[in-house]
C-alpha positions, 0 to 999 in steps of 0.5 A: 520468549517471542523476538520483536522486530525492531521499529520499521523506521529507526530499528529501535525496540518497539514500544507497547502502546505504538506497536510496531513503532517505538515511539509516537514520532515514528508512528506519525512519519510512517502514517504520512509516508502512506498518506503521502504515497511514500510507500508504493508497489511498481507496476506496469500499466493495467490492462483495463486502461488499454481496453479503454483507450480502445473503447471496449466496455467490458466488466460486470455491468457490460453487454460485451462477452470476454474473449 
């Protein structure tokens, strides 16, 4: 028999109709976290933003060749 992971929000056993959550309430709270940007991966500044500040126009539609 395969082991199931607990509900990611409260730790209870998940229900099949709400998987991977245990209830509609946990499922809704998880959705609100995603929609409200509660889940995020920390990252540094993007290189593209630095290039735009310096006036570089690189990308698939640019005529500038990458260095």
